[in-house]
C-alpha positions as CSV (number, residue, x, y, z in Angstrom):
1,X,6.1,-31.3,4.8
2,X,7.7,-28.0,5.9
3,X,8.8,-25.6,3.3
4,X,12.4,-24.9,2.8
5,X,13.7,-21.4,3.2
6,X,14.2,-21.3,-0.6
7,X,10.6,-22.3,-1.2
8,X,9.3,-19.8,1.3
9,X,11.3,-17.1,-0.4
10,X,10.1,-18.1,-3.8
11,X,6.5,-18.0,-2.6
12,X,7.0,-14.5,-1.1
13,X,8.6,-13.3,-4.4
14,X,5.6,-14.7,-6.3
15,X,3.2,-12.8,-4.1
16,X,5.2,-9.6,-4.5
17,X,5.1,-10.0,-8.3
18,X,1.3,-10.5,-8.0
19,X,1.1,-7.3,-5.9
20,X,3.0,-5.3,-8.5
21,X,0.8,-6.6,-11.3
22,X,-2.3,-5.7,-9.3
23,X,-1.0,-2.2,-8.5
24,X,-0.1,-1.6,-12.1
25,X,-3.6,-2.7,-13.2
26,X,-5.2,-0.5,-10.6
27,X,-3.2,2.6,-11.8
28,X,-4.0,1.8,-15.4
29,X,-7.7,1.8,-14.6
30,X,-7.4,5.5,-13.7
31,X,-8.1,6.7,-17.2
32,X,-9.8,10.1,-16.6
33,X,-9.6,13.1,-14.3
34,X,-12.7,11.9,-12.5
35,X,-11.1,8.5,-11.8
36,X,-8.1,10.4,-10.3
37,X,-10.4,12.5,-8.2
38,X,-12.3,9.5,-6.9
39,X,-9.0,7.7,-6.1
40,X,-7.7,10.7,-4.1
41,X,-11.0,11.0,-2.2
42,X,-10.7,7.3,-1.4
43,X,-7.1,7.8,-0.3
44,X,-8.1,10.6,2.0
45,X,-10.4,8.2,3.9
46,X,-7.4,5.9,4.4
47,X,-4.7,8.4,4.4
48,X,-2.4,6.7,7.0
49,X,-1.7,4.1,4.2
50,X,0.5,4.6,1.2
51,X,-1.1,5.7,-2.0
52,X,-0.1,2.4,-3.6
53,X,-1.8,0.5,-0.8
54,X,-5.0,2.5,-1.0
55,X,-5.2,1.7,-4.7
56,X,-4.7,-2.0,-3.9
57,X,-7.4,-1.9,-1.2
58,X,-9.8,0.0,-3.4
59,X,-9.5,-2.5,-6.3
60,X,-9.8,-5.5,-4.1
61,X,-12.7,-4.2,-2.1
62,X,-14.5,-3.3,-5.3
63,X,-14.0,-6.9,-6.5
64,X,-15.2,-8.2,-3.2
65,X,-18.3,-6.0,-3.3
66,X,-19.1,-7.1,-6.9
67,X,-18.7,-10.8,-5.8
68,X,-21.1,-10.2,-2.9
69,X,-18.5,-10.9,-0.2
70,X,-18.9,-7.4,1.4
71,X,-22.2,-5.4,1.8
72,X,-20.9,-1.9,1.0
73,X,-18.9,-0.5,-1.9
74,X,-16.7,1.5,0.4
75,X,-14.6,0.0,3.2
76,X,-15.0,1.4,6.7
77,X,-12.1,0.3,8.9
78,X,-9.1,-1.8,8.0
79,X,-6.8,-3.9,10.2
80,X,-4.8,-7.1,10.2
81,X,-6.0,-10.5,11.3
82,X,-4.4,-10.4,14.8
83,X,-5.2,-6.7,15.2
84,X,-8.9,-7.5,14.7
85,X,-8.6,-10.3,17.3
86,X,-7.0,-7.8,19.7
87,X,-10.2,-5.6,19.3
88,X,-12.5,-8.5,20.1
89,X,-13.4,-9.3,16.5
90,X,-12.7,-12.3,14.3
91,X,-12.3,-12.6,10.6
92,X,-15.3,-14.5,9.2
93,X,-14.7,-17.9,7.6
94,X,-14.1,-17.7,3.9
95,X,-13.2,-14.0,3.8
96,X,-9.9,-13.4,2.0
97,X,-7.9,-10.4,3.1
98,X,-6.7,-7.6,0.9
99,X,-3.1,-8.0,0.0
100,X,-0.9,-4.9,0.5
101,X,2.8,-4.0,0.7
102,X,4.4,-4.0,4.2
103,X,8.0,-3.0,4.9
104,X,10.9,-5.0,6.0
105,X,13.0,-2.7,8.1
106,X,16.6,-2.7,9.4
107,X,18.4,-0.8,12.2
108,X,21.2,1.5,11.2
109,X,23.7,3.4,13.3
110,X,26.2,6.2,12.9
111,X,28.1,8.9,14.8
112,X,27.7,11.4,11.9
113,X,24.0,11.3,10.9
114,X,24.5,14.1,8.4
115,X,26.7,11.8,6.3
116,X,24.4,9.5,4.3
117,X,27.3,7.1,3.6
118,X,28.3,6.7,7.3
119,X,25.2,4.6,8.3
120,X,26.0,0.9,9.1
121,X,23.4,-1.8,9.5
122,X,23.2,-3.4,12.9
123,X,23.0,-7.1,13.2
124,X,20.2,-8.9,15.0
125,X,20.5,-8.1,18.7
126,X,23.6,-5.8,18.1
127,X,23.8,-2.7,20.2
128,X,25.1,0.6,18.9
129,X,28.5,1.9,19.9
130,X,28.9,4.7,22.3
131,X,27.8,8.0,20.7
132,X,26.0,6.4,17.8
133,X,22.5,7.5,16.6
134,X,20.1,4.6,15.6
135,X,17.4,4.8,13.0
136,X,15.1,2.2,11.4
137,X,14.9,2.2,7.6
138,X,13.0,0.2,5.1
139,X,15.2,-2.2,3.2
140,X,12.6,-4.3,1.4
141,X,8.9,-5.0,1.1
142,X,6.8,-8.1,1.7
143,X,3.1,-9.0,1.3
144,X,0.7,-8.6,4.2
145,X,-3.1,-8.7,4.5
146,X,-5.8,-6.5,6.0
147,X,-9.5,-7.0,6.3
148,X,-12.4,-4.6,6.3
149,X,-14.6,-4.4,9.4
150,X,-17.5,-5.9,7.4
151,X,-15.5,-9.1,6.9
152,X,-15.3,-9.5,10.7
153,X,-17.7,-10.1,13.5
154,X,-17.6,-9.5,17.3
155,X,-17.4,-6.5,19.6
156,X,-18.9,-3.2,18.4
157,X,-16.5,-0.7,16.9
158,X,-16.9,2.8,18.5
159,X,-17.8,5.4,15.9
160,X,-15.6,8.6,16.3
161,X,-17.3,11.9,15.7
162,X,-17.1,13.1,12.1
163,X,-17.5,16.6,10.7
164,X,-20.8,17.4,9.0
165,X,-21.1,20.2,6.6
166,X,-23.9,22.0,4.8
167,X,-23.5,22.5,1.1
168,X,-21.0,25.3,0.5
169,X,-20.0,25.6,4.1
170,X,-16.4,25.8,5.1
171,X,-15.1,23.5,8.0
172,X,-14.8,25.4,11.2
173,X,-11.2,26.7,11.8
174,X,-9.9,25.4,8.5
175,X,-9.2,28.8,6.9
176,X,-7.3,30.0,10.0
177,X,-5.4,26.8,10.2
178,X,-4.3,26.8,6.6
179,X,-3.4,30.5,6.8
180,X,-1.2,29.8,9.8
181,X,0.7,27.1,7.9
182,X,1.2,29.4,4.9
183,X,2.5,32.1,7.2
184,X,4.8,29.6,8.9
185,X,6.6,29.3,5.6
186,X,7.2,33.1,5.6
187,X,4.3,34.0,3.2
188,X,1.7,36.6,3.8
189,X,-1.9,35.7,3.1
190,X,-4.1,38.2,1.4
191,X,-7.8,38.3,0.3
192,X,-8.3,40.3,-2.8
193,X,-11.7,41.6,-4.0
194,X,-11.9,39.9,-7.4
195,X,-10.0,37.6,-9.8
196,X,-9.0,40.6,-12.0
197,X,-6.4,41.4,-9.4
198,X,-4.7,38.0,-9.7
199,X,-4.8,37.4,-13.5
200,X,-8.3,35.9,-13.5
201,X,-7.4,33.1,-11.1
202,X,-9.0,31.9,-7.9
203,X,-5.7,32.2,-6.1
204,X,-2.1,32.9,-6.7
205,X,1.2,32.1,-5.0
206,X,4.1,34.5,-5.6
207,X,7.3,32.9,-4.4
208,X,9.4,36.0,-5.1
209,X,7.1,38.4,-3.1
210,X,6.2,35.6,-0.7
211,X,2.5,36.2,-0.9
212,X,-0.5,34.0,-1.3
213,X,-3.6,35.7,-2.6
214,X,-7.2,34.3,-2.7
215,X,-10.1,36.1,-4.2
216,X,-13.0,36.8,-1.8
217,X,-15.9,37.1,-4.3
218,X,-16.7,33.4,-4.0
219,X,-18.1,31.1,-1.3
220,X,-16.3,30.3,1.9
221,X,-15.8,26.6,1.0
222,X,-14.2,27.7,-2.4
223,X,-11.9,30.1,-0.6
224,X,-10.7,27.4,1.8
225,X,-10.2,25.0,-1.1
226,X,-8.2,27.6,-3.0
227,X,-6.0,28.4,0.1
228,X,-5.3,24.7,0.5
229,X,-4.3,24.6,-3.2
230,X,-1.9,27.5,-2.8
231,X,-0.4,25.9,0.3
232,X,0.3,22.9,-1.8
233,X,2.3,25.1,-4.1
234,X,4.1,26.7,-1.2
235,X,5.2,23.4,0.2
236,X,6.0,21.6,-3.0
237,X,6.9,24.0,-5.8
238,X,9.2,26.8,-4.6
239,X,11.8,28.0,-7.2
240,X,14.6,26.6,-5.1
241,X,13.1,23.1,-4.7
242,X,14.0,20.2,-6.8
243,X,10.5,20.1,-8.0
244,X,10.8,23.4,-9.8
245,X,12.0,21.4,-12.8
246,X,8.7,19.6,-13.1
247,X,6.3,20.0,-16.0
248,X,3.9,22.8,-14.8
249,X,0.9,20.6,-15.5
250,X,2.0,18.1,-12.8
251,X,2.6,21.0,-10.4
252,X,-1.0,22.1,-10.8
253,X,-2.2,18.5,-10.5
254,X,-0.3,18.1,-7.2
255,X,-1.6,21.4,-5.7
256,X,-5.2,20.7,-6.6
257,X,-4.8,17.1,-5.4
258,X,-3.5,18.2,-2.1
259,X,-6.4,20.6,-1.7
260,X,-8.8,17.7,-2.6
261,X,-7.4,15.4,0.0
262,X,-7.4,18.1,2.7
263,X,-11.0,19.0,1.8
264,X,-12.1,15.3,1.8
265,X,-10.5,14.7,5.2
266,X,-12.8,17.5,6.5
267,X,-15.9,16.0,4.9
268,X,-16.1,18.6,2.1
269,X,-17.7,17.8,-1.3
270,X,-15.0,16.8,-3.8
271,X,-17.2,16.5,-6.9
272,X,-16.3,20.0,-8.0
273,X,-12.6,19.4,-8.2
274,X,-11.4,19.3,-11.8
275,X,-8.1,17.6,-12.4
276,X,-6.8,16.5,-15.8
277,X,-5.2,13.1,-16.2
278,X,-2.5,11.1,-18.1
279,X,-3.1,12.6,-21.5
280,X,-2.3,16.1,-20.2
281,X,0.4,15.6,-17.6
282,X,1.7,12.1,-16.8
283,X,2.5,11.2,-20.4
284,X,4.5,14.3,-20.9
285,X,7.4,13.5,-18.6
286,X,10.3,12.3,-20.6
287,X,12.0,9.1,-19.6
288,X,9.4,7.8,-17.2
289,X,6.3,5.6,-17.6
290,X,3.0,7.2,-16.9
291,X,2.2,4.5,-14.3
292,X,5.3,5.4,-12.3
293,X,4.5,9.1,-12.6
294,X,1.0,8.5,-11.3
295,X,2.3,6.4,-8.3
296,X,5.0,8.9,-7.4
297,X,2.6,11.9,-7.7
298,X,-0.1,10.2,-5.7
299,X,2.4,9.5,-2.8
300,X,3.8,13.0,-2.9
301,X,0.3,14.4,-2.6
302,X,-0.7,12.0,0.2
303,X,2.4,12.8,2.3
304,X,2.0,16.6,1.8
305,X,-1.7,16.4,2.7
306,X,-1.0,14.3,5.7
307,X,1.7,16.8,6.9
308,X,-0.9,19.6,6.6
309,X,-3.6,17.6,8.3
310,X,-1.3,16.6,11.2
311,X,-0.7,20.3,12.0
312,X,-4.4,21.4,11.9
313,X,-6.5,21.6,15.0
314,X,-9.7,20.8,13.1
315,X,-12.4,18.1,13.1
316,X,-11.5,15.5,10.6
317,X,-12.9,12.2,9.4
318,X,-11.1,9.1,10.5
319,X,-8.2,7.5,8.5
320,X,-9.7,4.0,8.4
321,X,-8.0,2.8,11.6
322,X,-10.6,1.3,14.0
323,X,-10.9,3.0,17.4
324,X,-8.8,1.4,20.1
325,X,-6.1,0.1,17.7
326,X,-2.6,1.3,18.3
327,X,-1.0,0.8,15.0
328,X,2.4,1.8,16.4
329,X,2.5,-0.9,19.0
330,X,4.8,-3.8,18.3
331,X,3.1,-7.0,17.3
332,X,4.5,-10.5,17.9
333,X,4.5,-12.8,14.9
334,X,1.8,-15.6,15.1
335,X,1.4,-18.7,13.1
336,X,0.6,-17.7,9.5
337,X,-2.8,-17.4,8.1
338,X,-2.1,-16.3,4.6
339,X,0.7,-14.1,5.8
340,X,-1.8,-12.0,7.8
341,X,-0.2,-12.8,11.1
342,X,3.1,-11.3,10.0
343,X,1.6,-7.9,9.2
344,X,3.2,-5.2,11.2
345,X,1.2,-2.2,12.5
346,X,1.4,1.0,10.4
347,X,3.5,-0.6,7.6
348,X,2.5,1.9,5.0
349,X,3.9,5.0,6.8
350,X,7.3,3.4,6.8
351,X,6.8,1.8,3.4
352,X,6.2,5.3,2.0
353,X,9.7,6.3,3.1
354,X,8.3,8.5,5.8
355,X,10.1,8.1,9.2
356,X,7.6,8.8,12.0
357,X,9.0,10.8,14.9
358,X,8.2,10.0,18.5
359,X,5.3,12.1,19.8
360,X,7.6,14.2,21.9
361,X,9.7,14.9,18.8
362,X,6.8,16.0,16.6
363,X,8.0,19.0,14.5
364,X,6.8,22.3,15.9
365,X,6.0,23.7,12.5
366,X,4.7,22.4,9.2
367,X,8.0,23.6,7.6
368,X,10.0,21.4,9.8
369,X,7.8,18.5,9.1
370,X,8.1,19.0,5.4
371,X,11.9,19.1,5.6
372,X,11.9,16.1,7.9
373,X,9.7,14.0,5.7
374,X,11.6,14.8,2.5
375,X,8.9,16.6,0.7
């Protein structure tokens, strides 16, 4: 007997409630700074997906590994049921997918895009009026499913080249790329002989003088990591930004976390990153639950790191999307298989509240991208 619309809606709401419970549980499992570091390193490998969805995938893949359903503790490539079929692979019988959040979007139009209250939602098939600008915006979320490559069989997946670093080595071109992004924001980059010149720190950002200083009496990899940390401060924590109000501890967590994700995306060792956790920062924010602070902080870090990585001409590890899959291409709904067939490509970028520009409209500078993406 076919489900009524009310029954289908109730089933979807139940799955969303389950997702929220799973996500809360995954966040609550991050009880130490080392847990946070490992979560960020994992998120860097799947950085095209929202921080919340990477936590959900991490927890579900770990459970699948412990149950013997997948051979490796780390996923490799993730895609939806029909997406795998489009790549010549088939989900193996008995392999449940990893449930994640996907957006429900609507089309909105206005003649005055600067006025937030002027946008009106277009009906199905409705065309905009003459002179109106049209944008898509997330209006809700729904459950969707993805599978790891190890849960599928079929055609081989081409392995893209990945950076390989010797211990202590800095990725080629990363210092110059990061320095250019700092300078794009109007800051001068300086190397100073020793930490005594910057109050004993590895690096220092001075928003008043518009300078970023990094001490040069440490290894090249450490200098690059420090510069990425200071770039995180430049992008997120200026005195005129809304985030200047934040507890300073969270500001340091965010900057170091941005550096960690940028480094991890270049194959750098992340074991040396030291980041405190809830007891020293998330629990100190008045009026907000630590779980919400962690999710918000994780997503801000991911979006900032992704903005930086998008503007670097460096060799980076993949983002968990199998070669040959166009996650931006529209995908027609198919008969349901556990809601997987309804999964839309690249749902997490939209679900994170980040509107993707067309390739031709890519911001020319990291500053423009940061402003556009609401960071």
